N, C-alpha and C positions, 0 to 999 in steps of 0.2 A: 644631422640631428640637432635639434635646437635644445638649448638648456632652459630649464624652468626658472621662472622668476623666483627670487629668494623668498617671497611670501608664500608661494605655492609649495616650496620645499618644506616649509614649517608646518604645513597641514598634515596631520597623520592620516594614514590609510583608514577607510571606514571599516575594514575587516582585517585588523592586524594579525589575527591568529588563523588566517585562511589557509596557510600552509601546514598548520598543525593537524588538521583533519584531512585524511587522505581523500582524494577525489572519488575513488570507488566507494568509500564509506558514505560520503554525502549522497552520491547517486543511488546507492542501495537504500538509504533511508528515505529518499524521495520516491523511488520508483518500484521497489520490491513488492509492496502490498498492492498497489494498483495493478501491476502486471500479473500478480498471482490471482487476483480477483478476476481479471479479464480472461486469463487462461482457464480458470475454473468455469466461468460463464460459457466460453466457447466449447470447452470439452463436454460440459453437461448438456448443452443444447445439441451438440453433435451426437451424443450417446442416446439421449431420451427425447429429442425434439419431435420425432415423428413416429414414435413407437405405435401409437394407436392408428395412425393414418394408413400405414402399410401392413398392419397386422403383425408387428414384431413382438407384441406383448405375449409373453409365454405364460401358460397357465400351470407351470410346474410347481409353483409355490409362491409364498409371499415375497421372498428375496431371491433375486437371480444374480448372475455375474455382472450385469450392467449396473445394478444397484450398488454392488460392492465396489465396482470401478468408480462410480460417481462419488461414493463416500470417500474412497481413497484419494481421489483428486481433490475433494473438498478439504480433507484433513491436511493434505500436503500444501494446499493454498493457504490454510490458516497458519501452518508452521512457517511458511515463507513470509507471510504478512507479519507475523510476530518477530521474525528475524529482521525484517525491514524496520519495525518499530525499535528494536534494540540498536540497530545501526544508527537510526536517527537520534536516539537517546545518547548514544556514545558521541556523536557529533556535538550534541548540546553540551555534554559534559566537558569535552575538550575545549570548546569555545565559549563557555558561559562567562568567562572573565574578559571577553573580547571588548565589551562596552559596559558602561554602568547601567544599572536598572534590572528589573525582573522581567518576566515574560511579557507583561503589558508594554514595557518599554521596548522590548525586542520587536513586538508587532507594530508599534507605532512610529518608532524612530528609524532613520536610515542607517544608523551605525550598527555594526555587528552583523553583516550580511550572512556570514557562515552560521552564526548562532541562529539567525532567523530561519535559514534553510533547515537546520536541525529541528527547530520547533515546528516548522511547517510539516516536516517529515513525520514527526510524532503525531500531529493532529490528523494528517492524511492517512497514516497507517492505522490509527485507531478507527477511523471511519470505515476504511476498506476491510479491516479484520472483522468489524461488526457486520458489514455487508456480506462478507464471505461466510460467516457463521449463519446468517439468515438464509443465504442461498443453499447452504449445506442442509438446512432443515426442510426446505421446500419439498423434496421428493417424499418426505415422510408425513407432510401435512396436507398434501394435495393428492387426490386420486388421479392416477395417470390417464385413465380412460373413463370418462363419464358419458352418460347418454346426452345427446343434444337436447336443447330446450325445445319444447313443443309449443 
């Protein structure tokens, strides 16, 4: 193993608080909300994707067990997305003194990589929670079986 040059030893690590934030917390902040949205999208499509095409639409009433399941999956996805946002915010709190500057500095400078990941997790989680909320509203805003255009 080679030794570092004395000048290289004097350069601090760009993410000095990287060990303060647990690895699982950083990953939860980055990936929980997108994974929840993806799972909601796949589950919703699997449950209601072809209801009209194969005659699975029941005429028993305005709400059936599939609608309740889709709503439950959507609410669970929102909760997981919010948990991801909280995890990302916690990473941001733990590492916000990692480098000087505010959020603009964290996004433009190379220092404070763990803080940058926390900030990216908060931004991504916000976007995916909004997408999950919109996807949760789709079954109530769109009629499931409409007549084809003539």
